C-alpha positions as CSV (number, residue, x, y, z in Angstrom):
1,D,-57.6,36.8,10.2
2,R,-54.8,37.5,12.6
3,A,-57.0,36.5,15.6
4,Q,-57.9,33.3,13.9
5,R,-54.3,32.5,13.1
6,E,-53.1,33.2,16.6
7,G,-56.0,31.4,18.1
8,E,-55.1,28.3,16.0
9,R,-51.5,28.6,17.2
10,A,-52.7,28.7,20.8
11,R,-54.9,25.7,20.3
12,R,-52.0,23.8,18.8
13,V,-49.7,24.7,21.8
14,L,-52.4,23.5,24.2
15,D,-52.8,20.3,22.2
16,Q,-49.0,19.8,22.5
17,Q,-49.4,20.2,26.3
18,V,-52.0,17.5,26.3
19,Q,-49.9,15.2,24.2
20,A,-46.8,15.7,26.3
21,L,-48.6,15.1,29.6
22,G,-50.1,12.0,27.9
23,A,-46.6,10.7,27.2
24,T,-45.6,11.3,30.8
25,V,-48.6,9.4,32.2
26,R,-48.0,6.6,29.8
27,D,-44.4,6.3,31.0
28,Y,-45.5,5.9,34.6
29,A,-48.7,3.9,34.1
30,Y,-47.3,1.3,31.6
31,W,-44.7,0.1,34.1
32,G,-44.3,-2.9,36.4
33,D,-43.7,-0.8,39.4
34,A,-47.0,1.0,38.9
35,V,-48.8,-2.4,38.7
36,D,-47.0,-3.6,41.8
37,F,-48.1,-0.4,43.6
38,V,-51.8,-0.8,42.7
39,R,-51.6,-4.4,43.9
40,G,-50.1,-3.4,47.2
41,R,-46.6,-4.7,46.7
42,K,-44.6,-1.4,46.2
43,P,-45.7,1.0,48.9
44,G,-42.9,3.5,48.2
45,F,-43.9,4.1,44.5
46,M,-45.5,7.5,45.0
47,N,-42.7,8.9,47.2
48,D,-40.0,7.4,44.9
49,N,-41.5,8.8,41.7
50,F,-43.4,11.9,42.7
51,D,-41.2,14.0,44.9
52,V,-41.3,17.8,45.0
53,D,-38.5,18.2,42.4
54,N,-39.9,15.7,40.0
55,L,-43.4,17.2,40.2
56,G,-42.0,20.6,39.5
57,Y,-39.7,19.5,36.7
58,L,-42.6,17.6,34.9
59,R,-45.0,20.5,35.7
60,I,-47.5,18.0,37.2
61,S,-50.0,19.6,39.6
62,E,-51.7,16.5,40.8
63,V,-51.3,12.7,40.5
64,A,-53.8,10.2,41.6
65,V,-53.6,6.4,41.3
66,F,-56.6,4.1,41.5
67,D,-56.8,0.3,41.8
68,A,-58.7,-2.0,39.3
69,R,-62.0,-1.4,41.2
70,G,-61.6,2.4,41.0
71,K,-60.6,2.9,44.6
72,L,-58.2,5.7,45.2
73,K,-54.8,4.2,46.3
74,A,-52.9,7.4,46.7
75,S,-52.6,11.0,45.5
76,V,-50.2,13.8,45.6
77,A,-50.2,17.5,44.9
78,L,-48.1,20.5,45.9
79,D,-49.5,23.2,48.2
80,P,-48.6,26.9,47.6
81,Q,-45.5,26.4,49.8
82,A,-44.4,23.5,47.6
83,N,-45.1,20.9,50.2
84,K,-46.5,17.5,49.1
85,I,-50.1,17.0,50.2
86,P,-52.9,14.6,49.1
87,V,-55.1,15.8,46.4
88,P,-58.3,17.3,48.0
89,P,-61.4,15.1,47.7
90,E,-63.3,17.8,45.8
91,R,-60.6,17.6,43.1
92,I,-60.7,13.8,43.0
93,E,-64.5,13.3,42.6
94,P,-64.8,14.9,39.2
95,L,-62.1,12.5,37.9
96,R,-63.9,9.3,38.9
97,G,-66.0,9.2,35.8
98,L,-62.9,9.4,33.6
99,V,-61.2,6.7,35.7
100,T,-64.2,4.4,35.4
101,S,-64.2,4.8,31.6
102,V,-60.5,3.9,31.4
103,L,-60.9,0.9,33.7
104,A,-64.0,-0.4,31.7
105,S,-62.1,-0.3,28.4
106,A,-61.0,-3.6,27.0
107,D,-57.9,-1.8,25.5
108,P,-55.2,-1.5,28.2
109,K,-53.6,1.3,26.2
110,F,-56.8,3.4,26.2
111,M,-56.2,6.9,27.5
112,I,-58.4,9.9,28.1
113,R,-56.9,13.3,27.4
114,T,-59.0,16.4,28.0
115,L,-59.0,20.0,29.0
116,R,-61.3,21.1,31.9
117,A,-62.2,24.4,33.4
118,A,-62.2,24.2,37.2
119,D,-62.0,26.9,39.8
120,G,-61.4,29.6,37.2
121,M,-58.4,27.7,35.8
122,L,-57.7,25.4,32.9
123,D,-56.7,21.8,33.8
124,V,-55.0,19.5,31.4
125,V,-56.2,16.0,32.5
126,V,-54.8,12.7,31.3
127,V,-56.0,9.3,32.6
128,A,-54.3,6.0,31.5
129,A,-54.7,2.4,32.5
130,V,-52.0,1.0,34.7
131,H,-50.7,-2.2,33.1
132,R,-47.5,-4.1,32.3
133,P,-46.5,-3.5,28.7
134,D,-45.4,-7.1,28.4
135,A,-48.7,-8.4,29.7
136,A,-51.3,-6.1,28.1
137,G,-53.6,-9.1,27.7
138,Q,-54.2,-9.0,31.5
139,G,-56.1,-5.7,31.0
140,A,-56.1,-2.6,33.3
141,Q,-54.7,-3.2,36.8
142,G,-55.6,0.3,37.8
143,A,-55.6,3.8,36.5
144,M,-53.3,6.8,36.8
145,V,-54.4,10.4,36.5
146,M,-52.1,13.4,36.0
147,V,-53.3,17.0,36.0
148,R,-51.4,20.1,34.9
149,R,-53.2,23.3,36.2
150,F,-52.8,26.2,33.9
151,D,-52.0,28.7,36.6
152,E,-50.4,32.1,36.0
153,A,-47.0,30.5,35.5
154,E,-48.4,28.2,32.8
155,V,-50.2,31.1,31.1
156,T,-47.0,33.1,31.1
157,R,-45.2,30.2,29.6
158,L,-47.9,30.0,26.9
159,S,-47.5,33.7,26.2
160,E,-43.8,33.2,25.8
161,V,-44.3,30.4,23.3
162,L,-46.9,32.4,21.4
163,M,-44.7,35.5,21.6
164,M,-47.7,37.6,22.5
165,P,-49.7,38.1,25.7
166,A,-52.3,35.4,26.4
167,R,-55.0,35.0,29.0
168,L,-57.6,32.4,29.6
169,S,-61.3,33.3,29.8
170,F,-64.2,31.0,30.5
171,D,-66.9,33.7,30.0
172,A,-67.3,33.6,26.3
173,T,-69.7,31.0,24.9
174,E,-68.3,28.9,22.1
175,P,-70.0,29.1,18.7
176,A,-71.8,25.8,17.8
177,G,-69.5,23.3,16.1
178,Q,-66.2,25.1,17.0
179,R,-63.6,23.6,19.4
180,G,-62.2,27.0,20.4
181,H,-63.3,30.6,20.0
182,V,-60.9,33.5,19.3
183,H,-61.9,37.1,19.0
184,A,-59.8,40.2,18.3
185,L,-59.5,42.7,21.1
186,D,-57.7,45.1,18.8
187,D,-55.2,44.8,16.0
188,Q,-52.4,43.6,18.3
189,H,-54.3,41.2,20.6
190,A,-56.6,38.2,20.4
191,A,-58.7,36.6,23.1
């Protein structure tokens, strides 16, 4: 019972992470400056909004912006030394299907929020259509993707919120019909 209870708490905390990142993406994507950027009229948008401090404060690992045709306009990530670099192509490619789905939607407020396992880490991924909130009828002008990688610092933060040690494992197979699986390691820990 305790493992199930703690597992549900962990699932809710992760869901809160997804919702919070979704709100951040929405704030940036539903903005005239973002529309101007994807249309080529605001070249300083990425530097003005995604500097090292802001990425750290918002706990954003990667940002990628695509135009209305799905072409990558710009991306930014932080390397291990906290320098801004473009998101590597091998990290961009798996996002293209999500971007295509958002761009194809008739609803300019359509968003995709998901969790993905990649490179032995969990990624919180949110994709939103770039559009002017006062001109939603124009449809998507582009798409913005934000990723929060659940590295050791994020897992430590999760442990602190849960007030118990946590770790992520991608080895266990999920029972059919369940969104998450928790099992007791002993009477003090759940996995």
